[in-house]
C-alpha positions in Angstrom: 51.2 10.6 46.6 49.8 10.6 43.4 50.5 7.2 42.5 48.2 6.1 45.4 45.5 7.9 44.0 43.1 6.0 42.0 40.2 7.3 39.5 36.9 7.0 40.2 34.6 7.1 37.5 31.6 4.5 38.2 29.6 4.2 41.7 27.2 1.6 42.4 25.6 3.1 45.6 24.7 -0.2 48.3 21.4 1.4 49.3 17.9 3.0 48.6 15.7 5.9 49.6 16.7 9.3 50.3 20.5 8.7 51.3 20.7 6.9 47.7 19.2 10.2 45.6 21.1 12.7 47.7 24.7 10.2 46.7 23.3 10.4 42.9 23.6 14.1 43.3 26.9 14.6 44.3 27.9 12.0 41.6 26.5 14.3 38.9 28.1 17.0 40.1 31.4 15.5 39.7 30.3 13.9 36.7 31.0 10.5 37.7 28.2 7.6 36.7 25.9 6.5 39.4 24.8 2.6 39.4 21.3 2.0 41.8 20.0 -1.4 43.2 16.9 -1.9 43.7 14.3 -4.9 45.2 10.8 -4.9 43.7 9.0 -2.9 46.2 11.6 0.1 44.9 11.1 -0.6 40.9 9.4 2.6 40.8 11.1 4.3 43.5 13.1 7.9 42.5 16.7 6.6 43.1 16.2 4.0 40.5 14.8 6.7 37.6 18.0 9.3 38.7 20.8 6.9 38.2 22.5 5.9 35.2 22.1 2.6 35.3 19.7 0.2 37.6 20.2 -3.5 38.4 17.6 -5.3 40.2 18.4 -7.3 43.2 15.0 -9.8 43.6 11.7 -9.8 45.3 12.9 -11.2 48.3 13.4 -10.0 52.0 15.8 -7.8 53.1 18.3 -10.4 53.8 18.1 -11.4 50.4 18.3 -8.0 48.3 19.6 -4.8 50.3 21.9 -6.8 52.8 22.7 -9.7 50.2 26.2 -8.5 50.0 27.3 -11.7 47.1 24.2 -10.2 45.1 25.5 -6.5 45.7 29.2 -7.5 45.1 28.1 -9.9 41.1 26.3 -6.4 40.0 29.3 -4.3 41.0 31.3 -6.6 38.8 28.2 -6.9 35.9 28.3 -3.0 36.1 31.6 -2.5 35.6 31.5 -0.2 38.8 34.8 0.5 40.3 33.4 1.7 43.9 30.7 1.2 46.3 29.3 3.9 48.5 27.2 2.2 51.0 25.2 5.6 52.5 24.0 4.8 56.3 22.0 1.7 57.7 22.1 -1.5 55.6 25.4 -2.5 55.0 27.2 0.7 55.8 29.1 -0.6 59.1 29.3 -4.0 58.0 33.3 -5.3 57.5 32.1 -8.1 55.6 31.2 -5.9 52.7 34.4 -3.9 53.4 36.5 -7.4 52.8 34.4 -8.1 49.7 35.9 -4.9 48.0 39.1 -5.5 49.0 39.1 -9.1 47.9 37.7 -7.7 44.6 39.8 -4.7 44.4 36.8 -2.6 44.5 36.8 0.9 46.2 35.1 0.9 49.3 33.7 4.8 49.7 34.1 4.3 53.6 36.9 3.2 56.2 38.8 0.1 56.1 37.3 -3.1 58.1 39.6 -2.8 61.0 37.9 0.6 61.8 34.4 -0.3 61.4 35.2 -3.4 63.6 36.7 -1.9 65.9 34.4 1.2 66.4 31.3 -0.6 65.0 30.7 -2.8 68.2 29.6 -0.3 70.9 31.7 -2.1 73.4 34.7 -2.6 72.0 34.5 1.5 70.8 34.1 2.4 74.6 36.9 0.3 75.7 39.2 2.2 73.1 37.9 5.4 74.1 39.1 4.6 77.6 42.3 3.9 76.0 42.6 7.1 74.6 41.5 9.0 77.5 37.6 10.0 76.8 35.5 10.4 79.6 32.6 7.3 79.5 29.9 6.6 81.5 29.8 3.3 83.9 28.8 0.1 82.1 28.3 -3.8 82.1 29.4 -6.0 79.2 29.1 -10.1 78.6 26.5 -12.4 78.5 22.7 -11.7 79.3 23.6 -13.7 82.9 26.9 -11.5 83.7 24.8 -8.5 83.3 21.8 -9.4 85.3 24.4 -10.6 88.2 26.2 -7.4 88.0 23.8 -4.8 87.5 23.2 -3.6 91.0 26.5 -2.6 90.5 25.0 0.5 88.4 22.3 3.0 89.9 19.1 2.7 87.9 17.6 4.3 85.6 20.0 2.3 82.9 20.1 1.9 79.5 20.0 -1.5 77.4 21.9 -1.3 74.3 22.8 -3.3 71.3 26.3 -3.8 70.7 26.0 -3.7 67.1 23.1 -0.9 67.0 23.3 2.5 65.6 20.6 4.9 64.5 18.4 4.8 67.9 17.6 1.2 67.0 18.7 -1.5 69.8 18.0 0.6 72.5 16.0 0.7 75.7 15.7 2.4 79.3 15.0 0.8 82.3 14.2 2.2 85.4 13.3 -0.8 87.3 15.7 -3.8 88.1 12.5 -5.9 87.8 12.0 -5.0 84.0 15.4 -5.7 83.0 15.4 -9.6 82.3 12.6 -8.9 79.9 14.4 -6.0 78.2 17.5 -7.8 77.9 16.0 -10.5 75.8 13.7 -8.1 73.4 16.5 -5.9 72.9 19.0 -8.7 72.2 16.1 -10.2 69.3 15.4 -6.8 67.7 19.2 -6.4 67.5 20.0 -10.0 66.1 17.3 -8.8 63.4 18.3 -5.3 62.6 22.5 -6.0 62.6 23.1 -9.7 62.8 24.3 -9.5 66.3 22.1 -10.3 69.4 24.8 -9.3 71.5 23.9 -6.4 74.5 25.4 -4.3 77.1 24.8 -1.6 80.2 25.0 2.0 79.9 24.3 4.2 83.0 21.4 6.5 82.0 22.2 10.6 82.4 19.3 12.1 83.3 18.0 15.0 80.9 21.2 14.5 79.0 22.3 16.6 75.4 23.2 14.5 72.7 25.8 16.2 70.6 28.3 14.9 67.7 31.1 16.2 66.2 31.8 15.7 62.4 35.3 14.4 61.3 37.1 13.6 58.2 40.1 11.2 58.0 42.3 10.7 55.1 45.1 8.2 54.1 48.2 10.2 55.0 47.1 10.7 58.7 45.5 13.9 58.4 42.1 14.1 60.8 39.9 17.5 60.9 36.7 18.5 62.5 33.4 20.2 61.2 32.3 21.2 64.6 28.9 19.8 65.8 25.6 19.0 65.6 23.0 19.0 68.3 20.6 16.1 68.1 18.9 16.4 71.4 15.6 16.1 70.4 14.3 12.6 70.0 11.5 9.7 70.2 12.6 6.6 71.2 15.9 6.9 70.8 16.0 8.2 67.1 16.9 11.6 66.5 14.2 13.7 64.4 15.7 17.0 65.0 19.3 18.5 64.2 20.6 21.7 64.2 24.3 23.1 63.8 26.1 25.2 65.5 24.6 23.5 68.9 23.4 26.6 70.9 24.2 24.8 73.8 28.4 24.7 74.0 30.0 27.4 74.7 33.5 27.8 72.4 35.7 26.1 74.9 33.9 23.4 75.1 33.1 23.2 71.5 37.1 22.8 71.2 36.9 20.4 73.8 34.8 18.2 72.1 36.4 18.6 68.4 39.5 17.8 69.6 38.9 14.9 71.6 37.0 13.9 68.4 39.9 14.3 66.4 42.1 12.3 68.7 40.1 9.2 69.3 40.2 8.7 65.0 43.7 9.9 64.7 44.6 6.7 66.8 42.5 4.6 64.6 44.0 6.3 61.6 40.4 6.9 60.3 40.0 7.5 56.8 36.5 8.9 55.3 33.6 10.7 56.9 32.5 9.8 60.5 31.0 11.0 63.5 32.1 10.7 67.5 28.9 10.9 69.4 29.1 12.3 73.2 26.4 12.8 75.9 26.6 16.4 77.5 25.0 16.6 81.2 23.8 20.0 82.6 27.3 21.0 83.6 28.5 20.8 79.9 30.5 17.7 81.1 30.9 15.2 77.8 31.1 11.6 77.9 31.9 9.6 74.7 28.6 7.6 73.7 29.8 6.1 70.5 31.2 6.4 66.8 29.4 6.1 63.5 32.2 4.7 60.6 29.5 6.3 57.9 27.7 9.8 56.7 25.1 10.6 58.9 21.6 11.0 58.2 21.5 14.5 59.8 24.8 15.1 57.4 23.2 18.0 55.8 23.0 20.6 58.3 26.9 20.3 58.3 27.1 21.1 54.9 24.9 24.2 54.6 27.0 25.6 58.1 30.6 25.0 56.4 30.0 24.5 52.8 31.8 21.5 52.5 29.6 18.5 50.4 30.2 15.8 52.7 29.9 12.8 50.1 32.3 14.6 47.8 35.0 14.5 50.3 34.1 10.8 50.7 34.5 10.3 47.2 38.2 12.3 46.9 39.3 10.5 50.1 38.5 7.1 48.9 40.4 7.6 45.7 43.5 8.0 47.9 43.4 12.3 47.7 44.6 14.1 50.6 42.2 15.9 52.7 41.3 19.3 50.6 40.8 21.5 53.7 43.0 22.6 56.8 41.4 22.8 60.2 41.9 26.6 60.4 40.0 27.1 57.2 36.4 25.8 58.2 34.1 28.0 60.1 30.8 27.7 60.8 28.5 30.3 59.2 24.8 30.9 59.9 22.7 28.0 61.3 20.8 25.2 60.1 18.0 22.8 61.3 17.1 19.6 60.1 13.4 18.1 60.2 13.3 14.1 59.9 9.6 13.6 58.0 8.7 10.3 59.3 5.4 8.2 58.2 3.9 8.0 61.5 0.8 8.9 63.2 2.0 11.3 66.2 -2.1 10.9 67.6 -1.9 7.3 67.7 1.2 7.1 69.8 3.5 7.4 66.6 1.9 3.9 65.1 3.5 3.8 61.5 1.4 4.6 58.6 2.9 3.0 55.4 0.3 3.4 52.2 -0.2 4.8 49.3 0.7 8.8 48.9 -1.8 10.3 46.9 -0.1 13.7 46.6 2.8 15.2 47.3 3.9 18.7 47.4 7.3 20.3 48.4 8.0 23.6 49.3 10.2 25.9 47.7 12.6 28.7 49.3 15.7 30.5 49.3 17.8 28.5 52.3 15.9 25.2 52.4 16.7 21.9 50.8 14.8 19.0 51.3 16.4 15.2 50.5 13.4 13.0 50.0 13.1 9.4 48.6 10.1 10.5 46.7 9.2 13.0 44.2 5.7 12.1 43.2 2.4 9.9 44.9 3.8 6.6 45.3 3.4 3.7 48.0 5.4 3.6 51.0 6.4 0.2 52.2 6.2 -1.4 55.8 9.2 -3.3 55.6 11.6 -0.3 55.3 12.6 3.0 57.6 9.4 5.3 58.2 12.2 8.1 57.2 10.9 9.1 53.9 12.6 12.9 53.3 14.5 15.6 55.8 14.1 19.1 55.2 16.7 21.5 55.8 16.3 25.2 56.6 19.1 27.7 56.8 19.2 31.0 58.0 21.6 34.0 59.5 20.3 33.4 62.8 18.8 30.4 64.8 15.6 32.0 65.1 15.8 32.7 61.1 16.3 29.2 60.6 13.5 28.1 62.9 11.0 30.6 61.0 12.4 29.3 57.6 11.3 25.8 58.8 8.1 26.4 60.4 6.9 28.2 57.2 8.4 25.4 54.8 6.8 22.5 57.0 3.1 24.3 57.1 3.7 23.9 53.1 5.0 20.5 52.7 1.9 18.7 51.4 1.8 14.7 51.9 -1.4 12.9 51.6 -2.5 9.4 51.8 -0.3 8.3 54.6 -0.1 10.2 58.0 3.4 11.9 59.1 4.7 14.1 61.8 5.2 16.9 59.8 2.6 18.8 62.1 4.0 17.5 65.4 7.3 18.9 63.7 6.1 22.6 63.0 4.8 22.7 66.4 7.5 21.6 68.3 9.9 24.2 66.9 7.4 26.9 67.9 7.4 25.4 71.5 8.8 28.1 74.0 10.8 25.7 75.7 12.6 24.8 71.7 12.8 28.5 71.0 15.0 29.2 74.3 16.9 26.1 73.5 15.6 24.3 77.1 15.8 21.1 75.4 17.2 17.3 76.0 16.6 13.8 74.8 13.3 13.8 77.0 11.9 16.8 75.3 9.5 14.6 73.5 8.4 12.3 76.5 7.7 15.9 78.4 5.9 17.5 75.8 4.3 15.6 73.2 0.4 15.5 74.6 1.1 19.4 74.7 1.9 19.4 71.5 -0.7 17.1 69.6 -3.3 19.3 72.0 -1.7 22.3 70.2 -2.2 20.7 67.0 -6.0 20.2 67.5 -6.0 23.9 68.9 -4.5 25.5 66.1 -6.6 23.5 63.9 -10.1 24.6 65.4 -9.5 27.9 64.4 -9.5 27.3 61.0 -13.6 27.8 60.4 -15.8 25.0 59.0 -17.4 26.6 56.1 -13.5 27.0 54.7 -12.3 23.4 54.3 -15.5 22.5 53.4 -16.1 25.1 50.7 -12.7 24.5 49.6 -13.4 20.7 49.2 -16.5 20.9 47.3 -15.1 23.9 45.2 -12.9 21.1 43.8 -15.4 18.1 44.3 -18.4 20.0 42.2 -15.9 21.2 39.6 -13.9 17.9 38.9 -14.4 17.7 35.0 -13.4 21.5 34.7 -10.3 20.4 36.5 -9.4 17.3 35.2 -11.2 14.7 37.2 -13.7 12.8 36.5 -15.7 13.1 32.9 -19.1 11.4 34.4 -21.5 13.8 35.2 -23.8 12.0 37.8 -20.6 11.0 39.8 -19.2 14.9 39.8 -22.8 15.9 41.0 -24.4 13.4 43.1 -27.7 14.3 42.5 -28.9 18.3 41.6 -32.2 20.0 42.8 -32.8 23.7 42.0 -31.7 23.8 45.9 -28.4 21.5 46.6 -28.7 19.9 49.8 -25.5 17.7 51.1 -23.9 16.2 54.0 -20.7 16.4 54.1 -18.6 14.4 56.7 -15.2 15.7 57.4 -12.9 14.3 60.4 -15.7 12.3 61.6 -18.7 14.6 62.1 -21.7 15.2 60.0 -22.0 18.7 58.5 -25.4 19.9 56.5 -24.4 22.0 53.0 -27.1 23.7 51.5 -25.9 25.2 47.8 -28.0 27.8 46.2 -25.7 28.8 43.6 -23.3 26.5 41.5 -21.5 28.4 38.1 -18.4 29.9 36.9 -15.9 28.4 39.9 -18.4 30.4 42.3 -20.4 28.3 45.3 -22.9 29.9 47.5 -24.5 28.9 50.3 -24.7 27.6 54.1 -22.7 25.2 55.9 -24.2 24.0 59.0 -26.4 27.4 58.5 -23.3 29.7 58.3 -23.4 31.0 54.8 -20.7 31.1 52.6 -19.5 32.5 48.9 -16.3 30.5 47.6 -14.2 32.1 44.1 -12.1 29.8 42.6 -9.2 32.2 41.2 -6.6 29.0 40.2 -6.6 25.3 40.0 -3.0 23.4 39.4 -1.7 20.0 40.3 -4.0 19.6 43.7 -3.4 22.9 44.8 -6.6 25.9 45.2 -5.9 29.7 45.3 -9.5 30.5 46.0 -11.4 33.2 48.4 -14.0 32.3 51.2 -16.3 35.0 52.2 -13.3 37.6 51.1 -10.7 35.7 52.6 -8.1 34.2 50.6 -7.2 30.6 50.9 -4.8 28.4 49.6 -5.6 24.3 49.9 -4.4 21.3 48.5 -7.0 18.3 47.9 -6.4 15.0 46.9 -8.3 11.6 46.9 -7.7 8.1 48.1 -9.0 4.8 46.3 -11.5 4.8 48.3 -12.9 8.1 47.1 -12.1 9.8 50.5 -10.6 13.2 49.9 -7.8 15.2 52.2 -7.4 18.7 52.3 -4.4 20.7 53.6 -4.9 24.2 54.8 -2.1 26.3 56.9 -0.2 22.8 57.4 -3.5 21.1 58.8 -5.2 18.2 57.2 -8.7 17.8 57.2 -10.5 14.1 56.0 -14.0 14.5 54.0 -16.4 12.7 52.4 -19.8 13.4 50.4 -22.4 11.1 51.6 -24.7 11.6 48.7 -22.0 9.2 46.5 -21.9 5.8 46.5 -18.1 4.3 47.5 -17.6 1.6 45.2 -15.4 0.1 47.4 -18.0 -0.2 50.1 -20.1 -3.6 50.5 -23.3 -1.5 50.7 -25.6 -4.8 50.9 -24.1 -7.0 54.1 -24.2 -4.1 56.5 -21.1 -5.8 57.9 -17.9 -3.4 58.9 -15.7 -6.2 59.3 -15.3 -5.2 63.1 -17.5 -7.6 64.8 -16.9 -8.0 68.4 -13.8 -10.1 69.2 -12.2 -9.6 65.7 -8.4 -8.1 66.2 -7.4 -6.6 63.1 -4.0 -5.1 62.2 -3.6 -2.0 63.0 -1.3 -1.0 60.1 0.2 -3.2 57.4 3.4 -5.1 58.3 4.5 -8.5 59.2 3.7 -10.8 62.1 7.1 -11.9 63.5 5.9 -13.7 66.7 2.8 -15.5 68.2 2.2 -15.8 71.5 -1.0 -17.9 71.5 -3.0 -20.6 70.0 -6.4 -21.8 69.6 -8.2 -22.6 72.9 -5.7 -20.4 75.2 -7.1 -18.2 77.5 -5.6 -14.9 78.0 -5.9 -11.9 80.3 -6.5 -8.5 79.9 -2.9 -6.9 78.7 -1.5 -10.2 77.3 0.7 -9.7 74.1 -1.5 -12.0 71.7 1.3 -11.2 68.9 4.0 -9.0 67.4 3.4 -7.2 64.3 6.5 -5.5 62.9 6.0 -2.6 60.7 8.8 0.2 59.5 11.6 -1.6 61.7 9.0 -1.1 64.8 7.7 -3.7 66.8 4.0 -3.2 67.7 2.2 -5.6 70.0 -1.1 -6.6 69.6 -2.7 -7.2 72.9 -6.0 -8.8 74.6 -8.1 -5.9 76.1 -10.1 -7.9 78.0 -9.9 -11.6 79.8 -11.1 -14.0 76.6 -10.7 -17.1 74.7 -8.5 -17.4 71.5 -11.4 -19.0 69.5 -9.1 -18.6 66.2 -5.4 -17.7 65.1 -5.5 -16.5 61.7 -2.3 -15.9 60.9 1.0 -17.3 61.6 4.6 -15.9 61.8 6.1 -14.5 58.4 2.8 -13.8 57.2 2.3 -10.2 55.6 -0.8 -8.4 56.5 -2.9 -5.2 56.2 -5.4 -3.1 58.3 -8.4 -5.6 56.8 -6.6 -8.7 57.9 -8.6 -10.5 61.1 -5.4 -11.6 63.2 -7.3 -13.1 65.7 -10.7 -13.9 67.2 -11.5 -14.1 70.6 -14.7 -14.6 73.0 -14.6 -12.6 76.0 -15.4 -14.3 79.2 -18.3 -12.6 81.5 -17.0 -10.2 83.9 -17.7 -11.3 87.7 -19.9 -8.7 89.3 
């Protein structure tokens, strides 16, 4: 057996972000050299700094950088790497990369191309699952015309899914037959863009299902084991956002049956490496094969936390030709782990992507907490990558202990400059239905409005004087705390009794300061007296007392002089009105938001323009589509109007200051 074992001493990671960082950590633990690849946008990224070597991919789009097999294989040769780890996403399930490795005698740390081709295509995987005796939902395959002609044979609602899809992408629910044609075309276009394959199929939609998956490992000698399950039912737009292990739903009997089914199908295909068999589970705990992911999963850390097995390390041992190092009877689940995915998005604005500059980054630290992150300091989050920037994983002896640890950690996870879903996740973990495990894949659809209202309610409990005085404690002491050296910029203007007007979250608050000296501020905010004393400051963190109450706050500024302040996990946006903002044009009085102008809601790329100069459009008409963080965002007409000028074309990169289109609205008839 030992003659088939190959020594792996240098690995190129064909990926970026937090998964690249996570793989590098295991390589360092195993004393294996790591090689990072990066595009121009990632030149200063964490994975580039952590790797032993970093090689430049180029400055083009994803197709010319992270998805460029020829370029990656060229770097493998030049860096004298003996293996490639693909992570997840990108080329992780691309048989072309595996074939290129086989031709170049490079070890691919993953399954063989045969397994990827069979299980990577969701249509073929369903058919194979049926051959293996696994239950599946009803489905229709074929061309879009075939699907339309036979859709009536499946009861609505149905799911339209990309054959080559994964990670929640390329999937849409259709509740009415009249919507099917449009959804087929949209999903096919998205699938072609993301996966290079526009094939789609139809699948029966199970109402209020659980999404539960089984982690497997297989070696070159026919050995296959499972490492139990992960509950992944809390999803938004079919994208998992909270995962946990063990599942609080399964009985021991159902857990054993699902594990055996996963092992059976992987044994049938002689699967080698880490993989995941995903199931839908209905209210009766009947389970249906959904798909297989032939790669490491985003949510793999919860399995590692409860089993003690480093899955990336096991992938490397398997790829080197070693037999599995664990037997099934040696594995067990201990304790409970919960993972929260941190996304650059704004939940209060329909989860709009939020690329931009991070102005402050602070990770919480505590026992039983793990954070897999793509960043470790302020930096730019780009619009053309996936919006997930990190994962927070909490471990406890029980589910309640893990939940409590996760909520405490989320309150102390500080990201300024962009919007994130941190507060949303925090409230979700506290929701009574989540606490008692009354969840399904519809949880976010059913509770998002309530969760957002609860966030605002909790934020309103913080007295106005607390964020205002905390902000002023830093702003009026910038010189001492390491900020500006310009006294006049620091205090604006000064009188014996200082009067300021503070903008906070869009509202104006008058502030009178009677005393400012030696880390103490006394005054009134909206007529309410306060006294703030600074105890300690470091790296954006203020420890102070406000009117006798201890306060911990984090503060940072963006490039335009606007401040963000975090208290108890809530973010306040503040601005002193007595200081001029260098980035604003005070002479013209023009905000750039004149009537009829449509601007990009977020930085992104124009991928479709549906109108041209002179067109007449109706309210709700889709004018163009902007893609940001792998999400299509429709720019629509708000009223009946004429298109005066289209200022962008397909392929243009735009930001929030880019005027996309100018319209002239028609007068409404009375």
